[in-house]
C-alpha positions, -999 to 999 in steps of 0.1 A, spaced: 321 392 -705 322 367 -677 331 381 -642 323 379 -605 292 398 -595 266 400 -567 236 377 -567 207 385 -544 183 358 -533 151 378 -530 133 350 -513 157 353 -483 159 391 -482 140 409 -454 145 444 -468 166 456 -439 188 478 -462 221 470 -445 236 459 -479 225 493 -494 245 512 -469 275 488 -472 277 491 -510 299 522 -517 291 521 -554 253 524 -549 247 492 -569 219 480 -546 186 495 -539 155 485 -519 126 480 -544 92 469 -531 108 457 -498 136 437 -514 172 444 -521 180 445 -559 211 450 -580 201 480 -601 227 474 -628 257 453 -635 279 483 -644 277 496 -608 288 463 -591 326 457 -587 320 422 -574 342 427 -543 313 418 -519 314 446 -493 276 440 -490 280 403 -480 292 404 -443 263 425 -429 234 406 -444 215 389 -415 197 365 -438 226 353 -459 207 365 -490 237 377 -510 266 358 -526 292 364 -553 288 343 -584 305 342 -618 283 350 -648 281 369 -680 278 406 -670 284 441 -683 318 455 -674 321 474 -641 322 512 -649 339 536 -625 326 565 -646 290 553 -643 294 549 -605 308 585 -602 278 598 -623 254 579 -600 270 593 -569 268 628 -584 231 623 -592 224 611 -556 243 641 -542 222 665 -563 190 647 -550 203 652 -514 208 689 -520 173 692 -535 158 676 -505 177 700 -482 162 730 -501 127 717 -495 112 738 -523 76 729 -514 73 756 -488 52 734 -466 48 751 -432 51 717 -415 88 715 -425 98 747 -407 124 740 -380 114 752 -346 123 745 -310 95 736 -285 99 751 -250 81 730 -224 68 745 -191 70 723 -161 37 704 -160 15 715 -131 -13 691 -124 -47 709 -121 -68 701 -91 -91 673 -103 -128 681 -106 -149 661 -82 -172 637 -98 -191 607 -87 -189 589 -121 -155 600 -136 -121 592 -121 -97 620 -127 -61 612 -137 -31 634 -142 -25 640 -179 9 630 -193 29 658 -209 47 656 -242 85 657 -239 91 666 -276 115 695 -278 115 704 -316 97 701 -349 98 684 -374 109 649 -362 110 630 -395 147 626 -404 139 632 -440 126 667 -431 152 677 -404 172 708 -412 207 696 -403 218 731 -393 188 738 -371 200 756 -339 184 731 -316 208 704 -328 239 721 -316 250 705 -283 221 680 -284 217 645 -271 203 629 -302 176 602 -302 174 583 -335 143 561 -334 126 537 -358 91 552 -360 73 520 -348 90 521 -314 70 550 -301 38 530 -308 51 498 -293 66 512 -261 42 529 -238 66 552 -219 85 563 -249 83 601 -241 94 597 -205 121 571 -211 136 582 -244 124 616 -258 129 635 -225 160 657 -227 167 646 -263 163 660 -298 143 633 -316 146 622 -352 125 592 -365 124 571 -397 116 537 -412 147 519 -425 125 494 -444 105 520 -464 129 548 -467 164 553 -483 189 542 -456 218 557 -475 200 590 -474 196 586 -436 234 580 -434 242 611 -453 218 632 -433 232 620 -400 268 627 -413 257 662 -420 242 665 -385 274 652 -369 297 674 -390 278 707 -383 267 703 -347 284 695 -314 263 663 -308 269 651 -273 255 615 -276 233 593 -298 207 569 -286 192 545 -312 159 529 -304 148 501 -329 123 473 -330 135 437 -327 125 429 -363 155 424 -387 145 452 -411 150 477 -383 188 470 -384 191 495 -412 187 525 -388 215 511 -366 237 507 -397 230 542 -409 240 558 -375 272 537 -371 282 543 -408 276 580 -403 299 582 -373 326 561 -390 325 581 -423 324 615 -406 351 603 -382 330 618 -354 325 592 -327 301 602 -298 288 581 -268 264 556 -283 235 536 -268 213 511 -286 179 500 -273 157 472 -288 120 470 -283 100 438 -288 69 437 -309 50 432 -276 63 465 -264 90 453 -240 127 463 -236 150 435 -247 
């Protein structure tokens, strides 16, 4: 049958994942760094994915396509929900996924050892307050999340910005991820769960200036809107040279 449906121009796509989050039917997925329509039957042709695309890589066209199936969409959503639940269970038993708070003692600089050849400098202390930090591994009901000021950071930012611990991690619970390589919709669902089950005081998002980093911003904002829990929000952009923009 001929009907209106999404067309994605892969040569324009930067893989930011904003369209993935915007598509309520789950018809779009990031594959090898590009947005792709996974099946005609999931696309209703209404174009919710169009407005947020920073590259103008999506349009609605009319072509021969399989009929949109509400039943198929509901089955897909149920499958994704089951996958989310499986990820929460974390059946691997890896010790590195165990949630724990980290208590930091106030750093006391040791008296430098006198040396003719070596110049002593005070060592910087980590400001990290919990483990793990990967958003995919975070237990959304971990005690340290309740009442937290949440830092949601694209993982490259800590490498690009020299004073990341002092300026951003300090006094925050930190979660990191890569919106280009990971499932942005999963980020959104994880953040919704965090907001729904904890008294989050504020959210700071730190992202790189590159367009593909916009997905982490979209995930946070969508999580607040869909959970109907709006908290004080701050967004910081880091340049690829490591400067605040």
